[in-house]
C-alpha positions as CSV (number, residue, x, y, z in Angstrom):
1,M,-12.1,59.4,6.8
2,K,-10.7,62.2,8.9
3,F,-7.0,62.8,8.1
4,S,-5.2,63.4,11.5
5,Y,-2.0,65.2,12.1
6,M,-0.4,61.9,13.2
7,T,-1.4,60.3,10.0
8,L,0.0,63.3,8.1
9,A,3.2,63.1,10.1
10,L,3.6,59.4,9.3
11,C,2.9,60.1,5.7
12,L,5.6,62.8,5.6
13,I,8.1,60.5,7.4
14,A,7.4,57.7,5.0
15,F,7.6,60.0,2.0
16,A,11.0,61.3,3.3
17,L,12.3,57.8,3.8
18,A,11.1,56.9,0.3
19,H,13.0,59.8,-1.2
20,A,16.1,59.5,0.9
21,L,19.5,58.7,-0.6
22,P,19.4,55.2,-2.0
23,E,20.9,52.4,0.2
24,P,23.4,50.0,-1.2
25,E,21.6,47.7,-3.6
26,S,20.5,44.4,-2.0
27,H,17.5,42.2,-1.7
28,E,16.7,43.5,1.8
29,T,16.9,47.1,0.5
30,N,14.5,46.2,-2.3
31,Y,12.1,44.6,0.1
32,H,12.3,47.7,2.3
33,A,11.8,50.1,-0.6
34,N,8.7,48.1,-1.7
35,A,7.4,48.2,1.8
36,K,7.9,52.0,2.0
37,K,6.0,52.5,-1.2
38,R,3.1,50.3,0.0
39,V,2.9,52.3,3.3
40,V,3.1,55.6,1.5
41,D,0.4,54.6,-1.0
42,M,-1.9,53.4,1.8
43,L,-1.4,56.6,3.9
44,Q,-1.9,58.8,0.9
45,T,-5.2,57.1,0.2
46,G,-6.4,57.8,3.7
47,K,-5.4,54.6,5.5
48,D,-3.9,54.9,8.9
49,D,-1.1,53.2,10.9
50,N,-3.4,50.4,12.1
51,A,-4.6,49.6,8.6
52,C,-1.0,49.3,7.5
53,R,-0.1,47.0,10.4
54,E,-3.2,44.9,9.8
55,L,-2.2,44.4,6.1
56,A,1.3,43.3,7.2
57,K,-0.3,40.9,9.6
58,T,-2.6,39.5,6.9
59,M,0.4,39.1,4.6
60,R,2.2,37.1,7.3
61,Q,-0.8,35.0,8.0
62,E,-1.3,34.1,4.3
63,V,2.3,32.9,4.2
64,T,1.8,30.9,7.4
65,D,-1.4,29.4,6.0
66,N,0.3,28.5,2.8
67,I,3.2,26.7,4.6
68,A,0.7,25.0,6.9
69,A,-1.1,23.6,3.9
70,Q,2.2,22.3,2.6
71,Q,2.9,20.7,6.0
72,K,-0.5,19.0,5.9
73,T,0.3,17.6,2.5
74,L,3.6,16.3,3.7
75,D,2.2,14.8,6.9
76,A,-0.3,12.9,4.8
77,L,2.3,11.1,2.7
78,P,3.1,7.5,3.6
79,K,5.6,7.2,6.4
80,G,6.4,3.6,6.1
81,N,4.1,2.5,8.9
82,K,2.3,0.0,6.8
83,C,5.4,-1.5,5.1
84,A,5.5,-4.4,7.6
85,D,2.7,-5.9,5.6
86,E,4.8,-6.1,2.4
87,G,5.4,-9.6,1.2
88,Q,3.1,-11.2,3.8
89,G,1.0,-12.6,0.9
90,L,4.1,-14.5,-0.3
91,I,4.7,-15.9,3.2
92,N,1.0,-16.9,3.6
93,D,1.0,-18.6,0.2
94,A,4.1,-20.5,1.1
95,K,2.6,-21.6,4.4
96,T,-0.5,-22.7,2.6
97,K,1.6,-24.8,0.2
98,L,3.5,-26.3,3.2
99,G,0.2,-27.2,4.8
100,E,-0.9,-28.9,1.6
101,A,2.4,-30.7,1.3
102,Q,2.2,-31.9,4.9
103,N,-1.4,-33.2,4.4
104,E,-0.2,-35.1,1.3
105,Q,2.7,-36.4,3.4
106,K,0.3,-37.7,6.0
107,L,-1.8,-39.4,3.3
108,K,1.2,-41.0,1.8
109,T,2.4,-42.2,5.2
110,K,-0.9,-43.8,5.8
111,A,-0.9,-45.3,2.3
112,L,2.5,-46.9,3.0
113,A,1.4,-48.2,6.3
114,K,-1.7,-49.7,4.8
115,A,0.4,-51.3,1.9
116,K,2.8,-52.9,4.4
117,S,-0.1,-54.2,6.5
118,T,-1.8,-55.9,3.6
119,K,-2.6,-59.6,4.4
120,I,-1.1,-62.0,1.8
121,D,-2.8,-65.3,1.3
122,F,-0.3,-67.6,-0.3
123,G,-2.8,-70.5,-0.4
124,T,-2.1,-74.1,0.5
125,F,0.8,-76.2,-0.6
126,A,1.6,-79.9,-0.7
127,Y,4.7,-80.9,1.2
128,G,6.4,-81.9,-2.0
129,Q,5.9,-78.4,-3.4
130,L,8.2,-76.9,-0.7
131,T,11.9,-77.0,-0.4
132,A,13.7,-76.0,2.8
133,G,15.6,-72.7,2.4
134,N,13.9,-72.0,-0.9
135,C,11.2,-69.2,-0.7
136,G,10.5,-69.0,-4.4
137,A,7.3,-70.8,-3.9
138,F,6.1,-67.7,-2.0
139,F,7.9,-64.8,-3.7
140,D,7.3,-65.9,-7.2
141,Q,3.6,-65.7,-6.6
142,K,1.5,-62.9,-8.1
143,V,-0.1,-62.1,-4.8
144,W,3.4,-61.3,-3.3
145,K,4.6,-59.4,-6.4
146,D,1.4,-57.3,-6.4
147,A,1.8,-56.5,-2.7
148,H,5.5,-55.8,-3.1
149,A,4.8,-53.4,-6.0
150,A,2.2,-51.6,-3.9
151,V,4.7,-51.1,-1.1
152,T,7.4,-50.0,-3.5
153,E,5.1,-47.4,-5.1
154,A,3.8,-46.2,-1.7
155,T,7.4,-45.8,-0.5
156,A,8.4,-43.8,-3.6
157,T,5.4,-41.5,-3.3
158,L,6.1,-40.9,0.4
159,V,9.7,-40.1,-0.5
160,A,8.4,-37.6,-3.0
161,A,6.0,-36.2,-0.4
162,N,8.9,-35.8,2.1
163,V,10.9,-33.9,-0.5
164,A,7.9,-31.7,-1.2
165,V,7.5,-30.9,2.5
166,K,11.2,-30.0,2.8
167,A,11.0,-27.8,-0.3
168,A,7.9,-26.1,1.0
169,G,9.7,-25.4,4.2
170,K,12.6,-23.8,2.3
171,A,10.1,-21.8,0.3
172,I,8.8,-20.3,3.5
173,D,12.3,-19.3,4.5
174,K,12.9,-17.8,1.1
175,A,9.6,-16.0,1.2
176,G,10.6,-14.6,4.6
177,T,13.8,-13.2,3.1
178,T,11.9,-11.8,0.1
179,A,9.3,-10.2,2.3
180,A,12.0,-8.6,4.5
181,N,13.7,-7.0,1.5
182,M,10.3,-5.8,0.2
183,I,9.7,-4.2,3.6
184,L,13.1,-2.7,3.5
185,K,12.5,-1.2,0.0
186,C,9.1,0.1,1.0
187,R,10.5,1.9,4.0
188,C,13.4,3.4,2.1
189,T,11.1,4.5,-0.6
190,A,8.9,6.2,1.9
191,K,11.8,7.9,3.5
192,K,13.2,9.1,0.2
193,L,9.8,10.4,-0.9
194,L,9.4,12.3,2.3
195,A,12.9,13.8,2.0
196,A,12.4,14.8,-1.7
197,S,8.9,16.2,-1.0
198,L,10.3,18.2,1.9
199,K,13.0,19.7,-0.3
200,T,10.6,20.5,-3.1
201,M,8.1,22.0,-0.8
202,N,10.5,24.2,1.0
203,K,12.0,25.3,-2.3
204,G,8.5,26.3,-3.4
205,V,7.7,27.9,-0.1
206,K,10.8,30.1,-0.4
207,A,10.1,31.1,-4.0
208,A,6.4,31.8,-3.4
209,N,6.4,33.5,0.0
210,T,9.8,35.2,0.6
211,K,8.7,38.5,-1.0
212,A,5.4,38.8,1.0
213,W,7.1,37.6,4.2
214,K,9.9,40.1,4.1
215,E,7.8,43.0,2.8
216,A,5.3,42.5,5.6
217,A,8.2,42.7,8.2
218,H,9.6,45.8,6.5
219,M,6.2,47.5,6.5
220,V,6.2,47.3,10.3
221,C,9.8,48.6,10.3
222,V,8.8,51.5,8.1
223,L,5.9,52.3,10.4
224,D,8.3,52.1,13.4
225,G,10.7,54.5,11.7
226,K,13.5,51.9,11.1
227,D,15.6,51.7,8.0
228,A,16.5,48.5,6.1
229,K,19.7,47.9,8.1
230,S,17.9,48.2,11.4
231,C,14.9,46.1,10.4
232,S,14.9,42.6,12.0
233,V,13.1,40.1,9.7
234,P,12.1,36.8,11.3
235,A,13.2,33.7,9.4
236,L,10.7,32.5,6.8
237,P,8.8,29.5,8.3
238,S,9.5,26.2,6.6
239,V,7.8,22.8,6.2
240,K,9.2,20.6,8.9
241,P,10.4,17.0,8.5
242,V,8.0,14.3,9.3
243,K,8.9,12.0,12.1
244,V,9.3,8.4,11.1
245,S,10.1,5.2,13.0
246,D,13.6,4.1,13.7
247,K,13.4,1.3,11.2
248,V,12.3,3.7,8.5
249,Q,15.0,6.1,9.4
250,A,17.7,3.3,9.1
251,S,16.2,1.6,6.1
252,C,18.2,3.4,3.4
253,K,21.5,2.5,5.1
254,I,20.8,-1.2,4.5
255,A,21.5,-2.8,1.1
256,Q,20.1,-6.3,1.6
257,I,18.6,-8.6,4.2
258,F,18.7,-12.4,4.8
259,A,16.1,-13.8,7.2
260,S,17.1,-17.1,8.9
261,G,13.6,-18.6,8.9
262,S,13.9,-22.1,10.2
263,Q,17.7,-21.8,10.8
264,V,18.8,-20.7,14.3
265,T,21.8,-19.4,16.0
266,G,24.5,-21.9,17.2
267,G,27.3,-21.9,19.7
268,S,26.9,-22.4,23.4
269,S,25.8,-19.0,24.7
270,K,22.4,-18.2,26.2
271,D,21.2,-16.9,22.8
272,K,21.7,-20.3,21.1
273,G,18.6,-21.5,19.2
274,K,17.2,-18.1,18.2
275,T,16.1,-17.0,14.8
276,F,18.1,-14.1,13.4
277,T,18.4,-11.6,10.5
278,V,21.6,-10.6,8.7
279,F,21.9,-7.2,7.1
280,K,24.4,-6.1,4.5
281,M,25.0,-2.4,5.3
282,K,25.3,0.1,2.4
283,K,28.3,1.9,3.9
284,H,31.4,0.9,2.1
285,T,34.1,1.0,4.8
286,V,37.8,0.4,4.6
287,F,38.8,-2.6,6.8
288,Y,42.1,-4.4,7.5
289,A,42.4,-7.8,9.0
290,N,42.5,-6.8,12.6
291,D,39.8,-4.0,12.4
292,G,37.4,-6.0,14.6
293,A,36.6,-3.0,16.8
294,K,35.8,-0.9,13.8
295,Y,33.5,-3.7,12.5
296,Y,31.8,-4.0,15.9
297,D,31.3,-0.2,16.1
298,A,29.9,-0.1,12.5
299,C,27.2,-2.6,13.5
300,K,26.6,-1.1,16.9
301,A,26.0,2.4,15.4
302,Q,22.9,0.9,13.6
303,G,21.6,-0.9,16.7
304,M,22.9,-4.2,15.5
305,L,25.6,-6.8,16.4
306,P,28.5,-8.3,14.4
307,I,28.1,-11.9,13.3
308,G,30.5,-14.8,13.5
309,C,30.9,-18.5,13.8
310,G,28.8,-20.8,15.8
311,G,29.9,-24.3,16.9
312,T,33.0,-24.7,19.1
313,D,34.4,-21.3,18.1
314,D,31.2,-19.3,18.4
315,C,31.8,-15.6,18.7
316,A,29.0,-15.0,21.2
317,S,30.5,-17.0,24.1
318,K,34.1,-17.7,23.4
319,F,35.3,-14.5,21.7
320,M,32.6,-11.9,22.4
321,K,31.6,-12.6,26.0
322,G,28.5,-10.9,27.1
323,G,26.5,-11.5,23.9
324,H,28.1,-8.9,21.8
325,C,28.1,-11.1,18.7
326,I,25.5,-13.3,16.9
327,S,26.7,-16.8,16.3
328,M,25.7,-18.3,13.0
329,P,24.1,-21.8,12.9
330,D,26.3,-24.7,14.0
331,T,25.7,-26.4,10.6
332,W,27.5,-23.5,8.8
333,A,31.2,-24.2,8.4
334,C,33.5,-22.0,10.3
335,T,35.1,-20.8,7.1
336,M,31.6,-19.7,6.3
337,S,31.7,-21.4,2.9
338,S,29.5,-24.4,3.3
339,P,26.6,-24.9,0.9
340,I,23.9,-24.1,3.4
341,E,25.7,-20.9,4.4
342,M,25.9,-19.8,0.8
343,E,22.2,-19.3,0.8
344,A,22.7,-16.5,3.2
345,I,26.1,-15.0,2.4
346,K,26.6,-15.5,-1.3
347,P,23.8,-13.3,-2.4
348,F,25.5,-10.5,-0.6
349,G,28.3,-10.7,-3.1
350,N,32.0,-9.7,-2.9
351,Y,33.5,-7.4,-0.2
352,A,31.3,-8.3,2.7
353,V,32.9,-8.6,6.1
354,T,32.2,-10.6,9.3
355,F,34.2,-11.8,12.3
356,C,36.7,-14.5,11.4
357,A,35.6,-17.9,12.5
358,G,38.8,-19.8,13.0
359,G,39.7,-18.7,16.5
360,D,43.0,-19.3,18.4
361,G,45.3,-21.5,16.3
362,G,42.6,-22.1,13.8
363,G,44.2,-20.2,10.9
364,C,42.6,-17.0,12.0
365,G,45.0,-15.2,14.3
366,K,43.8,-12.3,16.4
367,T,45.0,-9.6,18.7
368,R,43.6,-9.2,22.2
369,N,41.9,-6.2,23.4
370,T,39.9,-5.8,26.7
371,R,37.8,-2.9,25.6
372,S,35.0,-2.9,28.2
373,P,32.3,-4.3,28.2
374,Y,33.4,-6.8,25.6
375,Q,36.6,-8.8,25.2
376,Q,39.0,-9.7,22.4
377,I,37.2,-7.4,20.0
378,D,40.2,-6.8,17.7
379,R,39.9,-10.3,16.1
380,Q,40.8,-10.9,12.6
381,L,38.0,-10.5,10.1
382,S,36.7,-12.7,7.3
383,A,35.7,-11.3,3.9
384,T,34.0,-12.7,0.8
385,S,36.1,-13.4,-2.2
386,S,35.1,-13.1,-5.8
387,N,33.1,-16.3,-5.6
388,G,31.1,-15.0,-2.6
389,Q,32.7,-17.4,-0.1
390,M,33.8,-16.2,3.3
391,N,37.3,-17.6,3.1
392,N,39.5,-14.5,2.8
393,V,40.6,-11.8,5.1
394,P,40.3,-8.1,4.3
395,G,43.5,-6.4,3.4
396,G,45.2,-3.8,1.3
397,G,43.0,-1.0,2.6
398,N,40.0,-2.3,0.5
399,S,36.5,-1.2,1.3
400,Y,34.0,-3.8,2.6
401,Y,30.3,-3.9,3.4
402,P,29.8,-4.9,7.1
403,L,27.4,-7.8,7.6
404,C,25.5,-7.1,10.8
405,G,22.8,-9.0,12.6
406,S,19.9,-8.9,15.0
407,Y,17.8,-11.6,16.7
408,G,14.4,-12.3,15.5
409,K,12.8,-11.3,12.2
410,Y,12.8,-8.0,10.4
411,D,9.2,-6.6,10.4
């Protein structure tokens, strides 16, 4: 290859730069020094400016390709999109068992009806065998006793069948809650895996590609006659976070879920009669008795609503006009400590907080606040005690887990 004067000039410039007074010791100085040496070596072996720039371009492309491969790997990881299928087998099995129990209930109902409709032939009697007001002649007969025993047995089996249907219905509700928590865990696991993988990948990207990336940039600077301080090195590309759904994004902020199943919201608002989901949030927040606004905002920040009493003191219509609160079932006591309510709240443990249910003059005083668009938001709060019952109020600056809700099921 013909060695031009321009190539010679570049070689001399690079040689001079390489032998100039050393710059202060730093990583950038080292990258620049390595780039100088690479350029000098190439020029001294007959390579020209274009060849040096092409090598720098190739080095950058290799880094870009490496990061793109890492991005592709990250993009292929589970994003929680299929988590909604978690636990559906449990629900389907529970529904199948309910159907079986209901079929058995129908059979037992028919069996009882048949037993009660059995014709009883008491035979014929002589007048002297009968006494007015005395039915022993009939009920002491085997034909009656057999029929009575059949009805008694059919009644007992129907009662058992009714119990089985009720239990199967509760099993579906329980399966719904179990499935919701399985979905939650699946989504949070996917989010954590993506986050951990992103961190690991970018750490690896930095370790494996920083030298090549920076030296490629400094090679161009050497060829352009720039020193290390004047050389502008673009930021090393990185693996970008994978976009996930809002539910996956919020999943790790939720500690536990209760699905209402066959139970529905109470009160008298337009939202009465809806299924609902209660979420125990992970954030452990300090609450005082009249921190209703803080509780509301904690739920609202997650796209949820606070929960409170149904019945005559329901929070949705009486205290939180405009549907800014989800009223719990009317069958739940307003102290939120009834047996049926314990199925929902007690598993959430101690230090869970909701809106107080007592209302005006009901042992649950409140302060009024007309923060638009909702009213009387700074109500007193209820909190679970050591036995899990919602019959305390938060105080003493203790930290509590907000219980928030949404209408419908979590899927």
